N, C-alpha and C positions, 0 to 999 in steps of 0.2 A: 531899856533897849539893849544895852551891852550884854547883860546876862542871857537874854533870849537869843541874840545873834550868836553868842558863843556856843550855844547848843544846837544851832541850825545844822542839819546834815540831811543828805539825800543820796540815793543811788542814781547814777546816770548810765544809760546804755549807749555805748559807742556805735558807730556805723557798722563795725565788723562784729557786733554782738557781744563784745566784752563789756563788763560792768565795772565801774569805778565808784568809790565812795567819795562824795564831795562834802567836805566838812571845814569848819574854821581852822585856821592854822593854830598851832600850840607852840609854846616856847621850846618844847622838846622835839620839834620838827627840824631843828637846825641841822642835824646830821643828814636828814632826808633831803634838805635843800642842797647840801653839798653833793649828795649822790645824784640828784636830778640834774644839777648843773653839769656834772661830769658826763652825763648822757646827752648833752645838747651839743650840736655842731657849732663851729666857730660862727657860722652865719646866724644861727638862732640866738646865740649869746649876743652878737652884735646888734641884732634887731631889738632885743629886749633891753640891753644896757647901754647901747650906743657906744660901746667900747670893746676892743678885742681882748677881753679878759681871758686869761689862761686857766684861772681857778677863781672860785668865789671867795673873796676876802672874808676872813673870820668876822670882822666888825660888820660887814654888810650882811652876812648870813644871820648874825645875831639881831641886827636891826630889822631884817625882813621877817624874822620869826616872832618878834615881840610886837604885839599890837594891843590896843585898848578896847577893841571890838565896837567902837563907836566912831571915832575920828580917824583911826587907822585900823583897817580891817583887811583880812586876807583869807581866801579860801584855798584849800589844796585838794587836788584829786588824787586819790590813793588807790592802788591796785589791791587785789586780794592778797598779794605778797607783801603788802604794806610799803610799797614804793611810791614816792610822790612822782606823778607824771604831768602835773599841771598846777599852776598857781595863778590866781587872779586877785588883785588887791586894789584898794582905793585909799587915798590919803586926802582927807578933807582939806580944802584950801580956804583962804582968808574969808570969803563971804559966808562960810558955813553951810550954804545950801548947794555948794559945788564941791567936786572932788576930782583929783587926777587919778586915772585908772591905768593899770598895767596888767598884761597877761603874758604868761610864758607856758608853753607846752613842750615837753620833751619830743625829740624828733620822731621817735617811733609811734607816738600818739597823734601827731599832726594829721590833719585832714580826716579826722574821725568824728568831728562834731564836738570835741571837748572844749575848744576855745569858745565856741558859741554858748555851750551849756554853762560854762563858768561865768561868762559875761551876763547871761540872763539871770542866774541865781544872784550874782553880785549886785545887779541893778535892783532886784527885788529887796535885798537886804538894805541897800543904800536908801531906797525910797522910804523904808520903814524907819530909817535913822534921820529922815528929813533932808536927804540929799536929792536935789531936783535935777542936777546937771552933772554929767561926766565930761571930762576933758582927757583926750588920749593923744599922746605925741607919737607920730609914726614916721619912720623914714620913708621917702618916696620909693625906694627899691623894695620895701616890704609889701609887695603886691598881694601876698596871701592875707595879711591883716586888712589891707584896704578893701580887698574883695569880700572878706568876711563882714566888714562893717557895712558895705554896700548891700550885701545879701540880706543882712538883718534890718536894713533901712535906717542905719544909725549915722549916716553921713549927713547930718542936718546942717552943720555949719563947719566949713573947713577953711583954714587960713594957712598959706604956705609962707614960712618966714624962717630965716636962718638955716635953710636946708632941710627943714622938717615940716610935716603937716601937723597942725594943731586942730584936732577934730573935736567939736563940742556937740553933745546931744543930750536930750532929756531922758532921764531914767524912767519917767512915766510912760513914754512912748514904747518902752520895751515890754510892757505887761502882756501884750498879745502877740509878741514877735515869734518867729519860728524857733523851735526847740532844737 
C-alpha cells in the first residue's frame, strides 16, 4: 500500500478555473511548507495549529514533510509554479482503523474547493490503507471548516470538549461525496 499511495497524484480544478497538482508530500517539500506557511494569515495559522506561530519551526516542518505513506500520510496541492498551496494529512491512531486528519490551505486558495478536494482524495487513500474513521479537531470559531464538513455531510459525530469540537466521520461515507 505504501508504495502505491506514494505515487498517487491527480490534477484538481479550482472554482476559479486554475488547476493544481495534488500529490503525496515528499521530504524535499520542507522548504515549500515554510513558503506556504509564510503566505497564511495569523488566523489561518491559528485555526490549523491552535497556536499563534509567527513562523513554522524547523523541527515541525521536518516532521510534517516526513511520512511513511501508510500510518502517516500527507498530500500537497502544488501550483504550476511549484508552490504548495494546500496540505491534508492523516496520522493513524491507536486502534489502527482510525486516523486524526488535518487540512491547511493558503489564504489566496481558500474558498476555491481545494480543502474539499484534498479531504476527498485523502479519504480515498485512507480507505485503501484500512482506515475507516477520521477524527478532526476544529476550533468553534473556524466556521469555514465547520461549514465545509457540513456541506460534505461529514459531521457524523461531534463532541465539544476543552474548547474544541472533535468531529468523527467514516471515510467510506465520502466515496460519493461532492467534489
